[in-house]
PAZAPA-4460 file (N, C-alpha, C; in steps of 0.05 Angstrom, whole numbers, plus 32768, in hexadecimal, padded with zeros to 4 digits):
% residues 234
    n_x    n_y    n_z   ca_x   ca_y   ca_z    c_x    c_y    c_z   seq   type   mol
   8827   84DD   86F2   8841   84EE   86FE   8843   84D7   871B     1      M     A
   885D   84D6   872E   8860   84C0   873F   8859   84DD   875B     2      D     A
   8856   84F2   876B   884F   84FD   8774   884D   8515   8771     3      T     A
   8839   8526   8779   8834   853E   876B   883A   8555   878A     4      L     A
   8851   8562   878E   885E   8570   879F   884B   8585   87AB     5      L     A
   883B   8596   87B7   883E   85B3   87C1   884A   85BB   87C6     6      K     A
   8855   85D4   87C5   886E   85E3   87C2   8865   8604   87CC     7      V     A
   8867   8609   87E8   885C   8627   87F3   887D   8633   87EE     8      F     A
   887E   8646   87D9   8891   865D   87CE   8889   867C   87D5     9      C     A
   88A5   8687   87DE   889D   86A0   87DF   88A2   86AD   87C0    10      A     A
   8895   86C7   87C9   8893   86D2   879B   88A8   86D9   8794    11      G     A
   88BB   86DD   87A3   88D9   86EB   879E   88E0   86D2   8794    12      A     A
   88E1   86C2   8798   88F7   869D   8786   88DF   8698   8771    13      V     A
   88C3   869D   876B   88B6   868A   875A   88C7   869C   873B    14      K     A
   88CA   86AB   8733   88DC   86AB   8716   88F1   8698   8711    15      S     A
   88FD   8694   872B   8915   8681   8729   8911   8668   8728    16      A     A
   8901   8651   8739   88EB   863D   8730   88E2   8637   871A    17      I     A
   88D7   8646   8718   88CB   8646   86FF   88D9   8641   86E9    18      A     A
   88EC   8648   86E9   8907   8643   86D2   890F   8627   86D5    19      D     A
   890C   8613   86E7   891D   85FB   86EA   8904   85E8   86EA    20      F     A
   88EF   85F0   86F8   88DA   85DD   8709   88CF   85C5   86F8    21      A     A
   88C5   85D8   86D8   88C2   85BA   86C6   88CF   85B2   86BE    22      Q     A
   88E8   85B3   86C7   890E   859D   86C4   8904   8584   86D3    23      S     A
   88FC   8592   86EB   88F6   8574   86FE   88E5   8565   86FE    24      F     A
   88CF   8576   86F8   88B5   8560   86ED   88BD   8550   86E3    25      E     A
   88CF   8554   86C5   88CF   8543   86B4   88EC   8527   86B9    26      R     A
   88F8   8536   86C2   8907   8529   86D0   8904   850B   86E4    27      E     A
   88F6   8515   86F2   88E9   8504   870C   88D2   84F4   870F    28      T     A
   88C3   8503   86F4   88A4   8502   86FA   8898   8504   8710    29      G     A
   88A1   8518   871D   8889   8524   8735   8883   8540   872E    30      H     A
   8873   8546   872F   885E   855A   872C   8867   8574   8747    31      G     A
   885D   858F   8736   8868   85A7   8751   884A   85AB   874B    32      L     A
   8842   85B7   876A   882A   85CF   876B   8831   85D7   877B    33      Q     A
   8837   8600   876C   883E   860B   877B   882C   8623   8787    34      F     A
   8833   862B   879E   881B   8641   87A5   8835   8652   87B0    35      T     A
   8835   8669   87A3   8848   8682   87AA   883A   869F   87B9    36      F     A
   8846   86A3   87CE   8841   86BC   87E2   8852   86C7   87F3    37      G     A
   884F   86D3   8802   8850   86E3   8813   8863   86CE   8821    38      T     A
   887E   86D4   8835   888E   86C0   8846   8874   86C0   885E    39      V     A
   886D   86D1   886C   885A   86CA   887B   883B   86CA   887A    40      G     A
   8830   86D2   8863   881F   86C2   885F   881C   86A3   8858    41      G     A
   8834   869C   8855   8830   8679   8842   883F   866C   8862    42      L     A
   884B   867B   8873   884E   8671   8892   8836   866B   889C    43      L     A
   8822   8684   8896   8800   8684   88A8   87F1   866C   889D    44      D     A
   87FA   8662   8887   87EB   864E   887A   87F9   862E   8887    45      R     A
   880A   8630   888B   881C   8613   8890   880D   8613   88AA    46      I     A
   8817   8627   88C6   880B   8628   88DA   87F1   8627   88DA    47      E     A
   87DB   8626   88C5   87C0   8623   88CB   87BA   860A   88C7    48      A     A
   87D1   85F5   88BB   87CD   85DC   88B2   87CF   85D4   8891    49      G     A
   87C7   85E2   8884   87C7   85E7   886B   87E3   85CF   8867    50      E     A
   87E2   85BF   884F   87F1   85AE   884B   87FF   85B2   8834    51      P     A
   8820   85B5   883B   8834   85B5   8824   884F   859E   8826    52      A     A
   885E   8597   881E   886E   8588   881A   888A   858F   8818    53      D     A
   888A   85AC   880A   88A6   85C1   87FE   88A2   85DB   880D    54      V     A
   88AF   85E7   8817   88AE   8605   8823   88CB   861C   8816    55      L     A
   88C2   8625   8800   88DE   8639   87FE   88D7   8654   880A    56      V     A
   88E1   8662   881A   88DE   866F   882E   88F9   8680   882E    57      L     A
   88FB   8690   883F   890B   86A1   8848   8918   8683   8860    58      A     A
   8934   868F   8864   893C   8678   8881   8937   8675   8897    59      R     A
   8933   8698   88A0   8934   869F   88B8   8915   8689   88BD    60      P     A
   8903   8694   88B2   88DE   8687   88B8   88E8   866B   88AE    61      P     A
   88F8   865A   88A1   88F3   8635   88A2   88FD   8630   88BC    62      L     A
   8915   863A   88C5   891F   8634   88DC   8911   8632   88F6    63      E     A
   88FF   8651   88F2   88E5   8645   8906   88D2   8637   88FD    64      Q     A
   88D0   8634   88E8   88BD   8618   88E7   88C3   85FE   88EF    65      A     A
   88DF   8602   88EB   88F0   85DF   88F0   88E4   85DD   8915    66      A     A
   88F5   85FC   891D   88E8   85F1   893A   88C9   85EE   894B    67      Q     A
   88B6   85FC   8939   889C   85EE   8940   8899   85D2   8931    68      R     A
   88A8   85C9   8927   88AA   85AE   8920   8896   85A7   88FE    69      G     A
   8891   85BB   88F1   888B   85C8   88D7   8899   85BD   88C3    70      K     A
   88B7   85BC   88C6   88C1   85B3   88AF   88D7   85A0   88BC    71      V     A
   88E8   858F   88A3   88F9   857A   88B8   8911   8592   88B8    72      L     A
   891F   8595   88CE   8934   85A3   88D3   8955   859F   88C1    73      P     A
   8957   8593   88B9   896E   857D   88AB   896C   8583   8891    74      G     A
   8950   8585   8883   894B   8587   886B   8952   85AC   885F    75      S     A
   894D   85BE   8872   894D   85D9   8867   8979   85D8   8851    76      I     A
   8969   85EF   883E   8981   85EA   8833   8981   860A   8827    77      V     A
   899C   8614   882C   8998   8634   8814   8997   8639   87FE    78      D     A
   8990   8645   87EB   8993   8642   87CD   8989   8665   87C4    79      L     A
   899A   8673   87D8   89A0   8694   87CD   8995   86A9   87DB    80      G     A
   89A0   86C0   87DA   899A   86D4   87DE   8991   86EC   87C6    81      R     A
   897F   86FD   87DB   8972   870E   87C1   8979   872A   87D5    82      V     A
   897D   873F   87C3   8974   875D   87D5   895F   8767   87C9    83      G     A
   8957   877E   87D4   893A   878A   87CB   8946   87A8   87BD    84      V     A
   8944   87A6   87AD   8942   87BD   878D   8928   87D4   878B    85      G     A
   8937   87E2   8776   891C   87F4   8773   8920   87F2   8757    86      I     A
   8903   87F3   8752   88F3   87F4   8733   88E0   880A   872C    87      A     A
   88EA   880F   870E   88DB   8820   8700   88C9   8812   86E7    88      V     A
   88C1   8821   86DA   88B7   8815   86C1   88D0   881B   86A9    89      H     A
   88D0   87FD   8690   88EA   8801   8682   88EE   8824   866C    90      N     A
   88CC   882F   866C   88D1   8848   8661   88D8   885D   8671    91      D     A
   88DD   8859   868D   88D9   8876   86A4   88FB   8872   869E    92      A     A
   890E   888F   86AB   8928   8895   86AC   892B   8884   86C4    93      P     A
   8941   8880   86C7   8948   886F   86DB   894F   8886   86F0    94      S     A
   8951   8887   8713   894F   8899   8725   897A   888B   8733    95      P     A
   897D   889F   873C   8998   8895   8750   8993   8892   875E    96      D     A
   898F   8870   8770   8991   885F   8789   899F   885C   8797    97      V     A
   89BD   886A   878A   89D6   8853   8792   89DF   8865   87A9    98      S     A
   89D4   8875   87B5   89D8   8887   87D1   89BC   8881   87E5    99      T     A
   89B9   8884   87FD   89A9   888C   8813   8999   889F   8807   100      P     A
   89AC   88BA   8809   89A4   88D6   87F9   8993   88DA   87E4   101      D     A
   89A3   88C5   87CC   8999   88C9   87B0   897E   88B2   87B1   102      A     A
   8979   889C   87C3   8966   888F   87C3   8948   88A7   87D4   103      L     A
   8953   88A8   87DE   8940   88C3   87F4   893D   88D1   87E6   104      R     A
   8941   88E6   87D2   893A   88FA   87B9   8926   88EA   87A4   105      T     A
   8931   88D0   879A   8926   88CA   878E   8904   88BC   8799   106      A     A
   8907   88AC   87AF   88EB   88AD   87BF   88E2   88CA   87B8   107      L     A
   88EB   88E2   87CA   88D7   88F2   87CE   88C7   8900   87AE   108      L     A
   88D9   88F5   8798   88DA   8903   8776   88C1   88EF   8776   109      A     A
   88BB   88D9   8776   88AF   88CB   8767   888A   88D2   876B   110      A     A
   887B   88C9   875D   8861   88D2   875B   8854   88BE   8771   111      R     A
   885A   889C   8773   8850   8893   877C   8867   8877   8785   112      S     A
   8865   8865   8794   8874   8859   879C   8863   8835   8798   113      L     A
   886B   8823   87A3   8861   8810   87A5   8875   87F8   87B6   114      A     A
   886C   87F3   87CD   887C   87D1   87D5   8869   87C4   87E2   115      Y     A
   8877   87AC   87E9   8869   8794   87F0   8857   87A2   8813   116      G     A
   8845   8797   8817   8828   879A   8834   8841   878F   8847   117      D     A
   8848   87A2   885E   885F   8797   8874   883F   877E   8882   118      P     A
   8832   8789   8886   881E   8775   8895   8813   8761   8885   119      A     A
   881A   875D   886B   8812   874B   885D   882B   8738   8860   120      K     A
   8845   8738   886B   8852   8727   886E   8865   872C   8852   121      G     A
   886A   8743   8849   887B   8744   8830   8895   874B   883A   122      D     A
   88AC   8737   8837   88C6   8735   8849   88CD   8753   883D   123      S     A
   88CD   8763   8821   88DB   8774   8819   88CD   878F   881E   124      S     A
   88AE   8788   8822   88A4   879B   8831   88AA   87A4   884B   125      G     A
   88B2   8791   8854   88BE   8792   887A   88CC   87A9   8873   126      I     A
   88E7   879D   8864   88FA   87A7   886C   88FA   87BC   885D   127      H     A
   88E8   87CB   884A   88E3   87EC   8834   88DC   87FB   884A   128      F     A
   88CB   87F2   8859   88C4   880A   886B   88CE   880D   8884   129      A     A
   88E0   87F7   8885   88F6   8808   8899   8908   881A   888E   130      Q     A
   8911   8812   8871   891D   8826   8865   8914   8842   8866   131      V     A
   88F5   8843   8860   88EF   8861   885A   88FB   886E   8875   132      L     A
   88F4   8862   8891   88EE   8865   88A9   890D   8875   88A9   133      D     A
   8924   885F   88A4   893C   886C   88A0   8945   8886   889C   134      R     A
   893A   8887   8880   893C   88A5   8872   892D   88B5   887B   135      L     A
   891D   88B3   888F   8908   88CB   889C   88EE   88D3   888F   136      G     A
   88ED   88C0   8875   88CD   88CB   8862   88B7   88BD   8860   137      I     A
   88BC   88AB   887A   889F   889C   8876   8889   88AF   8871   138      T     A
   888A   88C6   8882   8868   88D1   8883   8864   88DC   8866   139      Q     A
   887E   88E7   885F   887A   88F3   8845   8874   88D9   8824   140      E     A
   8877   88CB   882F   8873   88B1   8815   885B   88A6   881C   141      M     A
   8853   88AC   8834   8838   889C   8834   881D   88A3   8826   142      G     A
   881D   88B6   881A   8805   88C0   880A   8802   88BA   87F1   143      A     A
   8820   88B3   87EC   8829   88A1   87D7   882B   888B   87D0   144      K     A
   882A   8876   87E8   8830   8857   87E6   881C   8857   87DD   145      T     A
   8825   8835   87D1   8812   8823   87CC   881C   880A   87D9   146      I     A
   880C   87FE   87E7   881B   87DF   87F6   8810   87D5   87E3   147      L     A
   8818   87BC   87DC   8817   87A5   87C6   8815   878E   87D9   148      A     A
   8801   8775   87D5   87FD   8759   87E4   8817   874C   87E8   149      P     A
   8826   8749   87CD   883F   8740   87D1   8850   8755   87B1   150      V     A
   8873   8745   87B6   8884   874D   879C   8873   8752   8785   151      G     A
   886E   873F   8776   886A   873B   8757   8850   874F   875A   152      L     A
   8841   875D   8770   882D   876E   8771   8839   8786   8769   153      A     A
   884B   878B   877A   885C   87AA   876F   886A   87A8   8753   154      V     A
   8874   878B   8750   8885   8795   872A   8866   879E   8722   155      A     A
   884E   878C   8723   883C   8797   8710   882C   87B9   8713   156      E     A
   8828   87BA   8724   882A   87D8   8724   883D   87E9   8716   157      L     A
   8855   87E0   8723   8869   87FB   8711   8861   87ED   86F2   158      V     A
   8864   87DB   86E9   885B   87D4   86CB   884C   87E1   86C3   159      E     A
   883C   87E5   86D7   8815   87EA   86C5   8815   880A   86D0   160      R     A
   882B   8819   86D2   882A   8834   86D7   8823   883B   86EC   161      G     A
   8815   8828   86FF   8806   882D   8717   881C   883D   872A   162      E     A
   882E   882D   872E   883E   8841   8740   885D   8845   872F   163      A     A
   8866   885E   8732   8881   8865   8724   8894   8850   872B   164      Q     A
   889D   8854   8747   88AA   8843   874D   88A6   8830   875E   165      M     A
   88B9   881C   8763   88B3   8802   876E   88C4   87F6   877F   166      G     A
   88CA   87E9   8795   88DD   87DE   87A8   88CA   87C4   87B0   167      A     A
   88E5   87B0   87A6   88DB   8794   87B2   88F7   8789   87A4   168      T     A
   88F7   8773   87A6   8910   8758   87B2   8918   875A   878D   169      Q     A
   8929   875F   8785   893D   8765   8766   893D   8745   875C   170      A     A
   892A   8732   876B   8927   871D   8751   8912   8719   8744   171      S     A
   88F8   872C   8758   88E0   8730   8751   88DB   8748   8739   172      V     A
   88F1   8759   8737   88F1   876F   8728   88FB   875C   8711   173      I     A
   8914   8754   8711   8918   8748   86F7   890D   8732   86EE   174      R     A
   88FA   872D   86F4   88E4   8719   86EB   88CF   871C   86D5   175      A     A
   88CA   8744   86DE   88BD   874E   86D8   88C7   8758   86B8   176      C     A
   88BA   8753   869F   88C6   875F   8689   88BC   8781   8687   177      R     A
   88B3   878D   868A   88A6   87AB   868A   88AD   87C0   869A   178      G     A
   88B8   87B2   86B5   88CB   87C1   86BB   88F1   87B8   86C6   179      I     A
   88FA   87CD   86D0   8916   87D1   86D5   8925   87D0   86E8   180      K     A
   892E   87C8   86F1   8944   87C2   870B   895A   87DD   870F   181      L     A
   8946   87F4   8716   8965   8805   8718   8981   8807   8724   182      V     A
   8975   87FA   873B   898A   87F3   8755   8985   87E8   8767   183      G     A
   8997   87DC   8777   898B   87D2   8796   898C   87ED   87AC   184      L     A
   8985   87EB   87C4   8989   87F6   87D1   89A6   87FA   87DD   185      L     A
   89A9   881A   87E4   89C8   8817   87EE   89CE   8802   8803   186      P     A
   89E6   87FF   87FF   89F7   87E8   8810   89E4   87E9   8833   187      A     A
   89EC   880B   883F   89E4   880B   8858   89C9   8808   885A   188      S     A
   89B4   8804   8847   899D   8803   8842   8991   87EF   883F   189      L     A
   89A1   87D8   8838   899D   87B9   882C   8990   87A9   883B   190      Q     A
   8984   8794   8829   8981   877E   8844   8980   8766   882B   191      H     A
   8993   874F   8833   8992   8734   8824   897C   8728   8833   192      Y     A
   896D   871B   8820   895C   8703   8829   8968   86E6   8823   193      T     A
   8972   86DC   8830   897A   86BC   8825   8967   86A4   8823   194      T     A
   8959   869D   8808   8942   868C   8810   8950   8668   880E   195      Y     A
   8943   8652   8815   8944   8646   881E   892F   8628   881B   196      A     A
   8935   8619   8814   891D   8602   8811   891F   85E9   8828   197      A     A
   8904   85E1   8828   8906   85D2   8844   88F7   85B5   883F   198      A     A
   88F4   85A7   8849   88D7   8593   8847   88C5   8593   8865   199      V     A
   88B2   858D   8856   889D   8598   886D   8899   8575   887E   200      T     A
   8896   8579   8899   8896   855F   88B1   8881   854C   88A4   201      T     A
   8866   855C   8897   8857   854C   888D   884D   854B   8873   202      D     A
   886C   854A   885F   8862   854F   8844   885A   852C   883A   203      A     A
   8852   852C   8825   8844   850D   881B   885A   84FE   8817   204      V     A
   886D   8503   8805   8881   84EF   8800   889A   8506   8804   205      S     A
   88A5   8500   881D   88C5   8506   8828   88D8   84FE   8819   206      G     A
   88DD   84E8   8806   88F3   84E7   87F2   88EC   8500   87DB   207      E     A
   88CD   84FA   87D5   88C9   850B   87B7   88CD   8527   87B7   208      A     A
   88CB   852E   87DC   88CC   854D   87DF   88EC   854E   87E7   209      A     A
   88F7   8543   87F1   891B   8546   87F4   8925   853F   87DD   210      G     A
   891B   853A   87CB   892A   8537   87A8   8925   8555   879D   211      R     A
   890B   8564   87A5   890D   8579   8799   891D   858F   87A9   212      F     A
   8920   8590   87C5   892C   8596   87D2   894B   859B   87C0   213      V     A
   8950   858B   87BD   896B   857A   87B6   8973   858C   879C   214      D     A
   8962   8584   878D   8951   8590   8769   8962   85B5   876F   215      Y     A
   8959   85BD   878A   8958   85DC   8783   8975   85E1   8784   216      L     A
   898D   85D0   8786   89AD   85D8   8793   89BA   85D1   877A   217      T     A
   89A8   85C3   8769   89C2   85B8   874B   89C9   85CC   8742   218      T     A
   89D7   85C6   872D   89E5   85E1   871B   89CD   85EA   8708   219      A     A
   89B4   85DC   86FB   89A3   85EC   86EB   8995   8603   8702   220      P     A
   898F   85FC   8717   8989   8603   8728   8993   8619   873F   221      A     A
   89A5   861B   873A   89B5   8623   873E   89B9   8640   872A   222      K     A
   89BD   863C   8713   89C3   864C   86F5   8999   865A   86F2   223      S     A
   898F   864C   86F9   8970   8657   86FF   896F   8671   8716   224      G     A
   897F   8663   8731   897C   867A   8744   898C   869A   8735   225      F     A
   89A1   8697   872F   89B2   86AD   871C   89A4   86B6   870E   226      A     A
   8996   86AE   86FA   898B   86B8   86E8   897C   86CD   86ED   227      R     A
   896D   86C3   8708   895C   86D0   8715   8960   86E4   872A   228      A     A
   897E   86F3   872B   8982   8705   8736   899B   8702   8756   229      G     A
   898F   86E5   875C   8991   86D6   8773   89B7   86D6   8773   230      F     A
   89C7   86DC   8785   89DC   86D6   8797   89E0   86C2   87A4   231      D     A
   89F5   86AE   87A3   89FB   8697   87B0   89F6   869B   87D1   232      P     A
   89E8   868E   87DE   89E8   868F   87FC   89FE   869A   8806   233      A     A
   8A08   86A2   8816   8A1A   86A8   882C   8A1E   869B   8840   234      S     A
***
């Protein structure tokens, strides 16, 4: 193995990257060691001095990291964007979430709801908390809401039946076999997150790290992102 690259990666991108990471390793001889988590949590680890070679996060935080000297500014590349969706178990009926009123009705009727904990830096959770506020049902949903540490945990709670409904990135929902995406949030309530990759300023091998970032924009990688539910970055 030529170089072992440490990659800090947002959980919403996990299924897409796993789809083609081994191909990169076979073709280049470089190894990949992934650390998955929330955008906020991973940024905190970088700020605390934990080493990483490549960051795969939402674009705005990457740009902020570049301003603080943690990321090579010219290395940032967009990978795609993904919206927030609603999930239920495969065996459950699919509620109508196509309009704000329909979503509000479905949420109030749900026995329980899981979404990412905003306090832990989960991007979709931060947005969904605002959605509940805009729908005027934050208080009503409080007693039956389960805050999960990351989006993947939201999917797992729904899959195990511990939450009747979940809200997280559509890519996370599609990657979990036991649940289904019943729909994206209505357009007026939707928030798309553009994910990007970049080389850190303290990468062990800038050349190898840059090669991996470049690989994320190749045709096989783009196909992997598309299968995971990502739209091309606008």
